[in-house]
C-alpha positions as CSV (number, residue, x, y, z in Angstrom):
1,X,-6.3,57.4,-46.1
2,X,-2.5,58.7,-46.9
3,X,-1.6,57.9,-43.4
4,X,-2.8,54.1,-44.3
5,X,-1.0,54.4,-48.1
6,X,2.3,55.3,-46.2
7,X,1.4,52.2,-43.9
8,X,1.3,49.6,-46.4
9,X,4.2,50.8,-47.9
10,X,6.1,50.8,-45.0
11,X,4.9,47.4,-44.6
12,X,6.3,46.6,-48.1
13,X,10.0,47.5,-46.9
14,X,9.6,45.4,-43.5
15,X,11.5,41.8,-42.6
16,X,8.8,39.7,-42.2
17,X,10.9,37.8,-39.5
18,X,11.4,40.8,-37.5
19,X,8.7,43.1,-38.1
20,X,11.0,46.4,-38.6
21,X,12.3,48.0,-41.1
22,X,14.4,45.9,-43.2
23,X,18.2,46.6,-41.9
24,X,21.2,45.3,-44.7
25,X,18.4,44.1,-46.7
26,X,18.6,40.7,-48.8
27,X,16.4,39.0,-51.5
28,X,16.5,35.6,-52.1
29,X,16.1,33.8,-55.0
30,X,12.2,33.3,-54.4
31,X,11.9,37.5,-54.5
32,X,11.5,37.7,-50.9
33,X,13.5,40.4,-48.7
34,X,14.8,40.1,-45.4
35,X,17.2,41.7,-42.9
36,X,20.6,39.9,-43.5
37,X,21.1,39.2,-39.7
38,X,17.7,37.8,-39.6
39,X,18.1,35.2,-42.6
40,X,21.1,34.2,-40.9
41,X,20.0,33.3,-38.0
42,X,16.5,31.3,-39.5
43,X,19.4,29.6,-42.0
44,X,21.7,28.7,-38.9
45,X,18.8,27.2,-37.2
46,X,18.2,25.1,-40.5
47,X,21.8,23.6,-40.7
48,X,20.9,20.8,-38.8
49,X,17.9,19.8,-40.7
50,X,20.3,19.9,-44.1
51,X,17.7,21.9,-45.9
52,X,16.7,25.6,-46.0
53,X,13.6,27.4,-46.8
54,X,12.2,30.8,-47.2
55,X,9.9,31.9,-44.5
56,X,7.2,33.4,-46.4
57,X,6.9,30.6,-49.2
58,X,8.5,27.6,-48.2
59,X,10.4,27.0,-51.2
60,X,13.4,25.3,-50.5
61,X,17.2,25.2,-51.1
62,X,19.3,22.2,-51.4
63,X,22.0,24.1,-50.7
64,X,22.5,27.5,-48.3
65,X,22.2,30.1,-50.7
66,X,25.1,32.7,-51.0
67,X,23.5,36.0,-50.0
68,X,24.5,39.5,-51.5
69,X,23.2,42.8,-50.0
70,X,19.9,44.5,-51.9
71,X,21.5,48.0,-52.9
72,X,18.3,49.4,-54.2
73,X,16.3,48.1,-51.5
74,X,18.6,49.6,-48.9
75,X,18.5,53.1,-50.6
76,X,14.5,53.0,-50.2
77,X,14.4,52.2,-46.5
78,X,17.2,54.8,-45.9
79,X,15.2,57.4,-47.6
80,X,12.1,56.1,-45.5
81,X,14.0,56.3,-42.3
82,X,14.7,60.3,-42.7
83,X,11.1,61.0,-43.7
84,X,10.9,60.3,-39.3
85,X,8.2,58.0,-40.5
86,X,8.2,54.2,-38.4
87,X,6.6,51.1,-40.0
88,X,3.1,50.3,-38.3
89,X,3.1,48.5,-35.2
90,X,3.2,44.8,-35.5
91,X,-0.2,42.7,-34.0
92,X,1.6,41.4,-31.3
93,X,1.8,45.3,-30.2
94,X,-1.4,46.0,-29.7
95,X,-3.3,44.8,-26.7
96,X,-5.2,42.0,-26.9
97,X,-8.4,40.4,-24.5
98,X,-5.5,39.5,-21.8
99,X,-3.3,42.9,-22.0
100,X,-3.9,46.0,-20.3
101,X,-4.1,48.6,-22.4
102,X,-2.7,52.2,-23.1
103,X,-5.4,54.9,-21.5
104,X,-3.9,57.6,-24.3
105,X,-4.3,55.5,-27.6
106,X,-6.8,56.4,-29.7
107,X,-8.6,53.3,-32.6
108,X,-6.8,50.3,-31.8
109,X,-5.4,51.1,-28.4
110,X,-1.6,49.4,-27.8
111,X,-0.1,47.6,-25.3
112,X,0.8,49.6,-22.2
113,X,4.0,49.1,-20.7
114,X,3.8,51.3,-17.3
115,X,1.3,52.2,-14.8
116,X,1.7,55.9,-13.3
117,X,0.5,55.8,-9.6
118,X,0.3,59.3,-9.7
119,X,-1.8,59.7,-12.8
120,X,-3.2,56.8,-12.5
121,X,-2.9,55.8,-16.1
122,X,-1.8,53.0,-17.9
123,X,1.2,54.3,-21.1
124,X,2.4,52.1,-23.9
125,X,5.9,53.2,-25.1
126,X,5.3,56.6,-27.1
127,X,2.7,57.5,-24.3
128,X,5.0,57.0,-21.8
129,X,7.9,59.3,-23.0
130,X,7.2,62.4,-21.5
131,X,7.5,60.8,-18.2
132,X,10.9,60.6,-18.9
133,X,11.7,63.6,-20.6
134,X,9.7,66.3,-18.4
135,X,11.3,67.3,-15.4
136,X,7.8,66.9,-13.2
137,X,6.9,63.9,-14.8
138,X,10.0,62.0,-13.5
139,X,9.0,62.2,-10.2
140,X,5.9,60.2,-10.5
141,X,5.8,56.2,-9.5
142,X,6.0,54.0,-12.6
143,X,4.8,50.3,-11.8
144,X,4.2,47.2,-14.2
145,X,1.1,47.5,-15.6
146,X,-1.7,45.2,-14.2
147,X,-5.6,44.6,-14.9
148,X,-5.7,44.6,-11.0
149,X,-4.1,48.1,-10.1
150,X,-7.8,49.4,-10.0
151,X,-8.2,47.2,-6.8
152,X,-5.3,49.6,-5.5
153,X,-7.4,53.0,-5.8
154,X,-10.0,54.1,-3.0
155,X,-13.4,53.8,-4.4
156,X,-14.5,56.6,-1.8
157,X,-11.7,59.1,-2.4
158,X,-10.6,57.8,-6.0
159,X,-6.7,58.0,-4.9
160,X,-4.3,55.6,-4.7
161,X,-4.6,53.4,-1.3
162,X,-0.7,53.8,0.2
163,X,-2.0,54.0,4.2
164,X,-2.7,50.3,5.9
165,X,-5.0,50.5,8.6
166,X,-3.4,48.1,11.4
167,X,-6.6,48.0,13.4
168,X,-9.1,47.0,10.6
169,X,-6.7,45.2,8.7
170,X,-7.2,46.7,5.4
171,X,-5.4,49.1,2.7
172,X,-6.4,52.7,2.7
173,X,-6.0,56.1,1.2
174,X,-4.5,59.0,3.0
175,X,-8.4,60.6,2.9
176,X,-9.6,57.3,4.5
177,X,-7.2,57.7,8.0
178,X,-8.3,61.1,8.5
179,X,-12.3,59.9,8.0
180,X,-13.7,56.8,8.5
181,X,-10.1,55.7,10.1
182,X,-9.4,58.6,12.3
183,X,-7.7,57.7,15.4
184,X,-7.1,54.0,14.0
185,X,-3.2,52.4,14.2
186,X,-2.5,53.4,10.3
187,X,1.2,52.9,8.6
188,X,2.1,53.4,5.1
189,X,1.3,50.5,3.1
190,X,5.3,50.3,2.4
191,X,6.2,49.5,6.2
192,X,3.4,46.8,6.3
193,X,4.6,45.5,3.4
194,X,8.3,45.4,4.5
195,X,6.8,43.9,7.6
196,X,5.0,41.6,5.8
197,X,7.7,40.3,3.7
198,X,10.4,39.9,6.4
199,X,7.5,37.3,7.7
200,X,6.9,36.0,4.4
201,X,11.1,35.1,3.8
202,X,10.5,33.4,7.4
203,X,7.8,31.2,6.3
204,X,9.1,30.7,2.8
205,X,12.9,29.5,4.5
206,X,10.4,27.1,6.3
207,X,8.8,25.5,3.4
208,X,11.9,25.6,1.8
209,X,13.7,23.5,4.4
210,X,10.6,21.4,4.8
211,X,11.2,20.9,0.6
212,X,14.7,19.9,1.3
213,X,13.8,17.5,4.6
214,X,10.8,15.8,2.0
215,X,13.2,15.7,-0.7
216,X,15.9,13.6,1.9
217,X,13.0,11.5,2.6
218,X,11.8,10.9,-0.8
219,X,15.4,10.3,-2.0
220,X,15.6,7.9,1.0
221,X,12.4,6.0,0.2
222,X,13.5,5.5,-3.2
223,X,16.7,4.0,-2.1
224,X,14.4,1.6,0.3
225,X,11.9,0.5,-3.0
226,X,15.2,0.1,-4.7
227,X,16.5,-2.4,-1.6
228,X,13.0,-3.7,-1.1
229,X,12.8,-5.1,-4.9
230,X,16.0,-6.4,-4.7
231,X,15.4,-8.2,-1.4
232,X,12.4,-9.2,-3.1
233,X,13.7,-10.7,-6.4
234,X,16.9,-12.1,-4.4
235,X,14.5,-13.8,-1.4
236,X,12.0,-15.0,-4.6
237,X,14.6,-16.8,-6.1
238,X,16.5,-18.3,-3.2
239,X,12.7,-19.0,-2.0
240,X,12.3,-21.1,-5.6
241,X,15.5,-23.4,-5.1
242,X,14.4,-23.9,-1.6
243,X,11.0,-25.0,-2.2
244,X,11.8,-26.9,-5.6
245,X,14.4,-28.8,-3.0
246,X,12.1,-29.5,-0.8
247,X,9.7,-30.9,-3.5
248,X,12.7,-32.8,-5.0
249,X,13.1,-34.4,-1.6
250,X,9.8,-35.5,-0.5
251,X,9.1,-36.7,-4.4
252,X,12.6,-38.8,-3.5
253,X,11.1,-40.4,0.1
254,X,8.2,-40.6,-2.1
255,X,9.5,-43.1,-5.1
256,X,11.9,-44.5,-1.9
257,X,8.3,-45.5,-0.3
258,X,7.3,-47.0,-3.7
259,X,10.0,-48.6,-4.1
260,X,10.4,-50.4,-0.9
261,X,6.4,-51.5,-1.1
262,X,6.6,-52.9,-4.2
263,X,10.1,-54.8,-2.9
264,X,7.9,-56.6,-0.3
265,X,5.0,-56.8,-2.2
266,X,7.3,-59.0,-4.9
267,X,9.3,-61.0,-1.9
268,X,5.5,-61.5,-0.4
269,X,3.9,-62.3,-3.1
270,X,6.7,-64.6,-4.1
271,X,6.6,-66.6,-1.0
272,X,2.8,-66.7,-0.8
273,X,3.3,-68.4,-4.3
274,X,5.8,-71.0,-3.4
275,X,3.5,-72.0,-0.9
276,X,0.4,-72.5,-3.1
277,X,2.4,-74.6,-5.6
278,X,3.3,-76.8,-2.8
279,X,-0.1,-77.2,-1.4
280,X,-1.6,-77.8,-4.9
281,X,1.3,-80.9,-5.4
282,X,0.3,-82.6,-2.2
283,X,-3.6,-81.9,-3.3
284,X,-2.7,-83.4,-6.6
285,X,-0.9,-86.1,-4.9
286,X,-3.5,-86.7,-2.0
287,X,-6.0,-86.9,-5.1
288,X,-4.1,-90.0,-6.6
289,X,-3.8,-91.8,-3.3
290,X,-7.5,-91.1,-2.8
291,X,-7.9,-92.8,-6.1
292,X,-5.8,-96.0,-5.5
293,X,-7.7,-96.6,-1.8
294,X,-10.8,-96.2,-3.4
295,X,-10.0,-99.0,-6.4
296,X,-8.5,-100.7,-3.7
297,X,-11.5,-100.7,-1.3
298,X,-13.9,-101.6,-4.4
299,X,-12.1,-105.0,-4.9
300,X,-14.3,-107.9,-4.3
301,X,-11.6,-110.9,-4.1
302,X,-10.5,-110.8,-0.9
303,X,-7.3,-112.9,-1.2
304,X,-6.2,-109.9,-4.1
305,X,-7.5,-106.7,-1.7
306,X,-5.2,-108.4,1.5
307,X,-2.1,-108.8,-1.6
308,X,-2.5,-105.6,-2.9
309,X,-2.8,-103.4,0.4
310,X,0.4,-103.8,1.7
311,X,2.2,-103.0,-1.6
312,X,0.4,-98.9,-0.8
313,X,2.6,-96.2,-0.9
314,X,2.9,-94.4,2.5
315,X,1.5,-90.8,2.3
316,X,4.3,-87.9,2.3
317,X,4.6,-86.1,5.1
318,X,1.8,-83.1,5.1
319,X,2.0,-79.2,5.0
320,X,0.2,-78.6,8.2
321,X,-2.0,-75.5,8.2
322,X,-0.2,-74.2,11.6
323,X,2.5,-73.4,9.3
324,X,1.2,-71.3,7.1
325,X,1.2,-67.7,8.4
326,X,-1.9,-65.4,7.4
327,X,-1.5,-62.5,8.4
328,X,-4.7,-59.8,9.1
329,X,-6.0,-57.9,6.2
330,X,-3.8,-55.3,6.8
331,X,-0.4,-55.7,5.2
332,X,0.9,-52.3,4.0
333,X,-1.7,-50.2,6.0
334,X,0.9,-49.5,8.6
335,X,3.2,-47.5,6.0
336,X,-0.3,-45.8,5.3
337,X,-0.6,-44.8,8.7
338,X,3.1,-43.6,9.0
339,X,2.8,-41.5,5.7
340,X,-0.4,-39.3,7.0
341,X,1.5,-38.6,10.5
342,X,4.4,-37.2,8.4
343,X,2.2,-35.6,6.0
344,X,0.6,-34.0,9.4
345,X,3.6,-33.3,11.1
346,X,5.0,-31.5,8.1
347,X,1.5,-29.7,7.9
348,X,2.1,-28.1,10.9
349,X,5.4,-27.3,10.2
350,X,4.6,-25.4,7.3
351,X,1.4,-24.0,9.4
352,X,4.1,-22.2,12.1
353,X,6.8,-21.5,9.7
354,X,3.8,-19.7,7.5
355,X,3.1,-17.8,10.3
356,X,6.3,-16.7,11.2
357,X,6.8,-16.0,7.4
358,X,3.7,-13.4,7.5
359,X,4.9,-11.8,10.1
360,X,8.5,-10.9,9.0
361,X,6.8,-10.0,5.9
362,X,4.6,-7.5,7.5
363,X,7.7,-6.1,9.2
364,X,9.4,-5.4,5.8
365,X,6.6,-2.1,5.5
366,X,8.6,1.0,5.3
367,X,5.7,3.4,5.5
368,X,4.5,5.0,8.7
369,X,1.7,2.6,10.3
370,X,-1.7,4.3,10.0
371,X,-3.2,6.4,13.2
372,X,-5.9,4.2,15.0
373,X,-9.1,4.9,13.5
374,X,-11.5,7.9,15.4
375,X,-14.4,6.3,14.1
376,X,-16.4,2.6,14.6
377,X,-16.2,2.7,10.7
378,X,-12.5,2.7,10.8
379,X,-12.5,0.0,13.2
380,X,-14.7,-1.9,11.0
381,X,-12.4,-2.0,7.8
382,X,-10.2,-4.1,10.0
383,X,-12.7,-6.4,11.5
384,X,-11.6,-10.0,11.7
385,X,-13.8,-12.9,12.7
386,X,-12.4,-14.8,15.6
387,X,-13.2,-18.5,16.0
388,X,-11.6,-21.3,19.3
389,X,-9.5,-24.1,19.3
390,X,-11.3,-26.8,20.8
391,X,-7.7,-28.8,21.4
392,X,-6.8,-25.7,23.9
393,X,-9.9,-25.7,25.5
394,X,-9.7,-26.1,29.4
395,X,-12.2,-29.8,29.9
396,X,-14.5,-27.3,32.2
397,X,-15.4,-24.9,29.1
398,X,-17.7,-25.9,26.4
399,X,-17.6,-24.2,22.7
400,X,-20.7,-23.4,21.2
401,X,-21.9,-21.1,18.1
402,X,-19.8,-22.5,15.9
403,X,-17.0,-22.3,18.1
404,X,-17.8,-18.6,18.6
405,X,-18.9,-19.0,22.1
406,X,-17.4,-20.4,25.2
407,X,-19.2,-21.1,28.9
408,X,-17.9,-22.2,32.0
409,X,-19.6,-25.6,33.3
410,X,-19.7,-27.2,36.6
411,X,-18.9,-30.7,35.0
412,X,-15.3,-31.7,32.8
413,X,-16.3,-32.6,29.5
414,X,-14.4,-35.2,27.6
415,X,-12.0,-33.9,25.2
416,X,-9.4,-35.8,23.8
417,X,-5.8,-35.3,24.9
418,X,-4.0,-32.8,23.2
419,X,-0.9,-31.0,24.1
420,X,-2.3,-27.5,23.3
421,X,-4.9,-27.8,26.1
422,X,-4.8,-26.1,28.9
423,X,-5.0,-28.0,32.1
424,X,-4.5,-25.7,35.0
425,X,-6.7,-22.6,34.0
426,X,-10.3,-22.2,32.2
427,X,-9.0,-20.6,29.3
428,X,-9.0,-21.3,25.3
429,X,-7.5,-19.5,22.4
430,X,-8.2,-18.5,19.2
431,X,-7.5,-20.8,16.0
432,X,-6.1,-17.9,14.2
433,X,-3.3,-16.1,14.4
434,X,-3.4,-12.2,14.2
435,X,-0.9,-10.2,12.7
436,X,-0.8,-6.7,10.8
437,X,-4.2,-4.4,12.0
438,X,-7.3,-6.4,13.7
439,X,-10.1,-5.7,15.5
440,X,-12.8,-7.6,17.0
441,X,-15.6,-8.1,19.7
442,X,-16.0,-10.2,22.5
443,X,-19.7,-9.9,24.5
444,X,-19.4,-11.3,27.8
445,X,-21.4,-12.4,31.3
446,X,-19.9,-13.5,34.5
447,X,-16.4,-12.3,35.2
448,X,-14.2,-13.0,31.9
449,X,-10.2,-12.3,30.6
450,X,-10.4,-11.1,27.3
451,X,-7.0,-11.2,26.6
452,X,-4.3,-11.7,23.7
453,X,-1.3,-13.8,23.9
454,X,1.5,-15.6,22.5
455,X,1.4,-19.3,21.6
456,X,4.2,-20.8,23.2
457,X,2.3,-19.9,26.7
458,X,2.6,-23.0,29.2
459,X,-0.5,-25.0,28.8
460,X,0.2,-26.3,32.4
461,X,2.0,-24.9,35.7
462,X,1.8,-22.4,38.2
463,X,-0.4,-19.4,37.5
464,X,1.9,-16.9,36.8
465,X,3.1,-19.1,33.7
466,X,-0.6,-20.0,32.1
467,X,-2.9,-17.6,33.5
468,X,-3.3,-14.6,30.8
469,X,-2.4,-11.1,32.1
470,X,0.4,-13.3,34.7
471,X,3.2,-13.4,32.5
472,X,5.2,-11.7,29.9
473,X,3.7,-13.3,27.2
474,X,0.1,-12.7,27.4
475,X,-2.0,-9.1,28.3
476,X,-5.4,-9.7,29.2
477,X,-8.7,-7.3,30.2
478,X,-10.9,-8.5,33.3
479,X,-13.9,-7.7,32.9
480,X,-16.7,-7.9,35.9
481,X,-19.6,-6.1,36.8
482,X,-18.0,-3.5,39.5
483,X,-15.3,-2.0,36.7
484,X,-12.4,-3.6,34.9
485,X,-8.6,-4.4,35.6
486,X,-5.7,-4.6,33.2
487,X,-2.9,-7.2,33.3
488,X,0.5,-8.0,32.3
489,X,3.1,-10.0,33.7
490,X,1.5,-10.4,36.3
491,X,1.0,-6.2,37.1
492,X,-3.0,-5.4,37.1
493,X,-4.0,-1.8,37.0
494,X,-7.8,-1.1,38.0
495,X,-9.3,0.6,34.9
496,X,-12.5,3.2,35.3
497,X,-14.6,3.5,32.3
498,X,-18.7,2.8,31.3
499,X,-19.8,-0.2,32.0
500,X,-20.5,-2.4,28.8
501,X,-21.3,-6.0,28.1
502,X,-19.5,-5.4,25.0
503,X,-15.6,-5.1,25.0
504,X,-13.9,-4.5,21.5
505,X,-9.9,-4.9,21.1
506,X,-8.1,-3.5,18.5
507,X,-4.6,-4.7,17.4
508,X,-1.4,-2.9,15.4
509,X,0.4,-5.7,15.5
510,X,3.4,-4.3,13.5
511,X,3.2,-0.7,15.8
512,X,3.0,-2.8,18.6
513,X,-0.4,-1.2,19.5
514,X,-3.0,-3.0,21.5
515,X,-6.3,-1.3,22.6
516,X,-9.5,-2.1,25.1
517,X,-12.6,0.0,23.9
518,X,-16.3,-0.6,26.1
519,X,-18.6,-0.9,23.3
520,X,-22.3,0.1,23.1
521,X,-23.8,3.6,21.9
522,X,-20.4,4.9,22.0
523,X,-16.7,3.4,21.9
524,X,-14.7,4.2,25.2
525,X,-11.2,3.5,25.2
526,X,-10.6,1.8,28.3
527,X,-7.0,0.7,27.8
528,X,-4.1,1.4,25.6
529,X,-0.7,-0.6,25.0
530,X,2.4,0.9,23.5
531,X,5.2,-2.0,23.2
532,X,6.9,-4.5,20.6
533,X,5.8,-7.8,19.7
534,X,8.2,-10.7,18.8
535,X,5.5,-13.4,17.6
536,X,2.2,-13.9,16.1
537,X,-0.6,-13.2,18.9
538,X,-3.9,-15.4,19.5
539,X,-6.9,-14.4,20.9
540,X,-8.3,-15.7,24.3
541,X,-10.8,-15.9,27.2
542,X,-10.5,-16.8,30.6
543,X,-13.6,-17.6,32.2
544,X,-14.1,-17.1,36.0
545,X,-17.3,-18.7,37.5
546,X,-19.3,-20.9,36.5
547,X,-22.1,-19.9,34.0
548,X,-20.4,-17.5,32.7
549,X,-19.7,-16.9,29.4
550,X,-18.0,-14.8,26.1
551,X,-18.6,-15.0,22.9
552,X,-16.7,-13.1,19.5
553,X,-18.3,-11.3,17.3
554,X,-17.1,-10.1,13.9
555,X,-18.6,-6.4,14.4
556,X,-20.6,-4.4,12.2
557,X,-21.0,-1.1,10.3
558,X,-22.6,1.4,12.7
559,X,-22.7,5.0,13.8
560,X,-20.3,4.6,17.3
561,X,-18.7,7.7,18.8
562,X,-15.3,7.3,20.1
563,X,-13.7,9.2,22.5
564,X,-10.8,8.3,25.2
565,X,-11.4,7.6,28.6
C-alpha cells in the first residue's frame, strides 16, 4: 500500500506530456504543471494555429503565456529524485497483447526489449541490466524479442537450433546433429544464412532491375497515353471540321440541284402556258367562226346567203399539233437517277474509306496483342458471322443458306455483270472485311480452298493473278480427302494433320497472325502464318469439283482441346 501511495505521489509530480518526473517545472494559469521544454515544444507546434491550449484541460490562451519556473515544485521533484525512487512506468511501457512480455516481471509485466539466445528468456530494460554489468552474462547473444523466437527452440532437446541440415533442409540443434541427423550434411545456421543471404541479394538485384525496367515501361506507356490523347483530340477536331465541310459541300450541291430544277421548272411551265393560251385563243376564234357559219347556214333566203357568203373572213393559220412537243411522263426523273447514282458511289467511297479508317484505328493500339487462345472457348470469344457476296461469285457457283453456303454446279448461273465478279476462277469472297481478332469455321465437302485475301485481288486473268494462294495477296488452305496443302505467293506446302470436314480459321490482323485448325472433338493446328497484313482481309472459298461445297459457320461454345500439329 505504501508503494502504491508513493507511486500516486510520483504521478502527481510527473509531466503529462513526457510521462517522466518534471524537469524545470512550470505551471500554467489553469494550474497544470509541465516540463518547461515539453510545454514549449507543444506550444511551438500550436503557433501556426494562432491559439494555445493546455494539454490537460484544453483551456485556450489568445496570447502565448510567458512561462516562469515553479521553484517550489522544482525543489520537491529534486527531493524525490534523491530518494532513489522512479516514477511508475507509463501504460505504454507495459506489454500488450501484441507485445513480448518480460519473463522476469511479476504482476503486470513490462515489454521485453531483448531476448537472450543463451538464457532463452526475454528481458525488460530493468531485468536486462545484469547482462550489461555481469562479466559472464556479457558473453550471451542478445537479439530483438519476437513471439516467433520459440520456433527457434528445438522441441526435443529444448536447445537453440544453431545448425542447419542441408540433407533435410531444416534447422536443428547441436544434439540433433549427433542424433537423428547423424551423418547428414550439416553447417552452422549462420553459414547457411550467409549463403542464402547472398542468393537473396542476387534475387533482390534482379527484382530491383525488373522494377526499374517496369517503371521505365510505365513512364513510356504514360507518355504513350498522353500522345494518344493529344492525337485523338486533334484528330477528332480535324475530322469534325472535314466532315462539316463535306456536309456543307453536299448541302451546297443539293441547293444547286434544287435551284436548277426550279429554274428549269419555271421555264418549262412558262413555255407550256404560253402555248396553252395561244391554243385557247384559237379555240375562241374557231368557235366564233363556227357560229357565223352556222348562222349563214340557217339563212333561208338564197339570194341573201349568196350575198353574205363572200364576206366571211378567212381562217387564221392553225397551230398544228405536230409543233407541240409533248415529252414522255419523265421530266426530272433523270436527275433523280443521277443523284441516286451519286449517292451509291458516295456510299461505296465511304464504306471503303471507313474500312481503311477502322484498320488505321486498330493499328493505333499500343498494348501487347493477346496470345492466341488455347481452348475452343477462347476462340469462340472472337467468333464472327461470315456471309458471301453474290457480286463476287463465279457463274458456276450457287449460294444458299442465306449466302453462307457455296456449291459448284455444272451449268452457269444467270448472274448480272459486276466488276467484283470472278470470271476465270470458281471462287467467291465474303461481304465482311476482317480486321482485329476474328475466328470462323468452314464445313467443306469435295475439294476446296479455305482462304483469306485482300479485296484488290484480280477478278480476271491468269491463275497466278486471281487464284487464292497463287499470289502475294492471298493465303489458302487446300482441303481434300487425302490431306491438306497451304499456299501463298504460289508456293505450296503439304501439311499432315487429322482428317476433318471442318476447318477453323483464326486471324489476329494487327499481330499478323493467321492460323488454320482441323476441328473435330479436338482442335489441331494445321498451319500458322506470321506476317504483316497491310490491308483489311476478306474470307474466300475456291471450289474445285462440281458438287463440292463449303459452308461458313459461326462456332458455338463447346468443350474442345487445342493441340499443335
